[in-house]
C-alpha positions in Angstrom: -131.1 168.8 -273.6 -134.8 169.5 -274.1 -134.0 172.5 -276.3 -131.9 170.1 -278.5 -134.8 167.8 -278.8 -137.3 170.5 -279.6 -134.9 172.0 -282.2 -134.5 168.6 -283.9 -138.2 167.9 -284.0 -138.6 171.4 -285.6 -135.8 171.5 -288.1 -135.9 167.6 -288.8 -132.2 167.4 -289.9 -130.9 164.3 -291.7 -127.8 164.2 -289.6 -126.8 165.3 -286.1 -123.3 165.6 -284.8 -122.7 165.0 -281.1 -119.7 165.7 -279.0 -119.5 162.5 -276.8 -118.2 164.5 -273.9 -120.9 167.2 -274.3 -121.3 168.9 -270.7 -122.3 166.7 -267.8 -124.9 164.8 -269.8 -125.2 161.2 -270.6 -124.7 161.3 -274.4 -125.3 157.5 -274.8 -128.9 158.0 -273.2 -129.3 161.1 -275.6 -128.3 158.9 -278.6 -130.8 156.1 -277.5 -133.5 158.7 -277.0 -132.8 160.4 -280.4 -132.8 157.2 -282.4 -136.1 156.1 -280.7 -137.9 159.5 -281.4 -136.4 160.1 -284.8 -136.1 156.8 -286.7 -134.5 158.3 -289.8 -132.1 160.5 -288.0 -128.4 159.8 -288.5 -126.1 160.4 -285.5 -122.4 160.8 -285.8 -120.7 161.0 -282.5 -117.0 162.4 -281.9 -114.9 162.8 -279.0 -111.4 162.6 -277.5 -112.0 159.0 -276.1 -110.3 156.1 -277.6 -112.2 154.5 -280.3 -112.0 151.0 -279.3 -113.8 152.0 -275.9 -116.3 154.6 -277.0 -116.9 153.4 -280.5 -118.9 150.2 -279.6 -120.8 152.0 -276.9 -122.2 154.8 -279.3 -122.9 152.3 -282.0 -125.0 150.0 -279.7 -126.7 153.1 -278.5 -127.8 153.7 -282.3 -125.1 156.2 -283.6 -124.1 155.7 -287.3 -120.5 156.3 -286.5 -117.9 157.4 -283.9 -114.9 159.3 -284.8 -112.0 160.0 -282.5 -110.5 163.4 -282.5 -107.3 161.6 -282.8 -108.2 160.5 -286.3 -107.4 162.6 -289.3 -110.3 164.9 -290.4 -110.9 162.9 -293.4 -112.1 160.2 -291.2 -115.1 162.4 -290.1 -115.9 163.0 -293.7 -115.9 159.4 -294.6 -118.1 158.7 -291.6 -120.7 161.0 -292.7 -120.5 159.7 -296.4 -121.0 156.1 -295.4 -123.9 156.9 -292.9 -125.8 158.9 -295.6 -125.3 156.1 -298.2 -127.2 153.7 -296.3 -130.9 153.9 -297.2 -133.2 154.8 -294.2 -135.4 151.7 -294.9 -132.4 149.5 -294.1 -131.7 151.3 -290.9 -135.2 151.0 -289.6 -135.5 147.2 -290.2 -132.2 146.6 -288.1 -130.2 145.9 -291.4 -128.0 148.8 -291.0 -124.5 147.8 -289.8 -123.3 151.0 -288.1 -119.5 151.4 -288.2 -116.8 153.6 -287.2 -114.7 155.5 -289.7 -111.5 154.1 -290.5 
């Protein structure tokens, strides 16, 4: 996990895409940590879990979107497009209304 944090600090990506069921780690904790450390970072989470259960959890943690693998591939593209369209200044002030891809 620390390797991922170091890599993000070095590369400073605009978006990070996380598998919600990444190994045995608590990805919700990771999302909270990433959004705290890197305010402008957009996080898109995906996983096999049901959207109505996992979507709200990752959004509360600070992810920009959650996409279930049961959704069509176009939902993933829409989630990224919507997340990038919101100015970083709105996200930092708490005006960003994160949402899941539909």
